[in-house]
C-alpha positions in Angstrom: -32.5 -51.3 -13.1 -35.3 -52.1 -15.6 -37.6 -55.1 -15.2 -40.1 -56.4 -17.6 -43.0 -58.3 -15.9 -44.4 -61.4 -17.5 -48.0 -62.6 -17.1 -47.0 -65.3 -14.6 -46.1 -62.6 -12.1 -49.6 -61.0 -12.4 -51.4 -64.3 -12.3 -49.7 -65.4 -9.1 -50.9 -62.1 -7.5 -54.4 -62.2 -8.9 -55.1 -65.8 -8.0 -53.3 -66.2 -4.7 -52.2 -62.7 -3.6 -48.7 -63.9 -3.5 -45.5 -63.9 -5.6 -43.2 -61.1 -6.6 -45.6 -58.4 -7.8 -46.0 -56.7 -4.5 -42.3 -56.5 -3.9 -41.6 -55.3 -7.4 -44.2 -52.5 -7.2 -42.7 -51.4 -3.8 -39.2 -51.2 -5.4 -40.7 -49.3 -8.3 -42.4 -46.9 -5.9 -39.1 -46.4 -4.1 -37.5 -45.7 -7.5 -35.0 -48.6 -7.1 -36.1 -50.1 -10.4 -38.4 -49.3 -13.3 -41.2 -51.8 -14.2 -42.4 -52.5 -17.7 -45.2 -54.6 -18.9 -45.8 -55.6 -22.6 -49.3 -54.8 -23.9 -49.6 -58.4 -24.8 -49.3 -59.4 -21.1 -52.0 -56.8 -20.2 -54.3 -58.4 -22.9 -53.5 -61.9 -21.5 -54.3 -60.7 -18.0 -57.6 -59.2 -19.0 -58.6 -62.3 -20.9 -58.1 -64.5 -17.9 -61.0 -65.9 -15.8 -59.7 -64.3 -12.6 -60.3 -60.8 -14.0 -64.1 -61.4 -14.1 -64.1 -60.4 -10.4 -64.5 -56.7 -10.0 -62.1 -56.6 -7.0 -59.3 -58.1 -9.2 -60.0 -55.7 -12.0 -59.9 -52.7 -9.7 -56.6 -53.8 -8.0 -54.9 -54.5 -11.3 -55.9 -51.2 -12.8 -54.3 -49.5 -9.7 -51.2 -51.5 -10.0 -50.8 -51.0 -13.7 -51.0 -47.2 -13.3 -47.5 -47.3 -11.8 -46.0 -49.6 -14.5 -44.8 -48.4 -17.9 -46.5 -50.2 -20.8 -44.3 -51.4 -23.7 -46.0 -51.6 -27.1 -49.2 -50.2 -28.3 -51.3 -48.4 -25.7 -54.4 -50.2 -24.3 -57.3 -48.2 -22.9 -59.5 -49.4 -20.1 -63.2 -48.8 -20.1 
């Protein structure tokens, strides 16, 4: 199954460490589904205030490595 993740899923995880993101990434790791994230969602995520914290930035970069990006590629500095 293919699943496209919206920004709300990431925001729930970044702000409160809850929601569906952890379960989705586990299913992705187990190859029970394939996760996709639009580049616009990645841009929205990085523009958010929560991403000013280094710990949030680091965890998001790790999570995003296992998710396929849909759209134009975005590089991280």
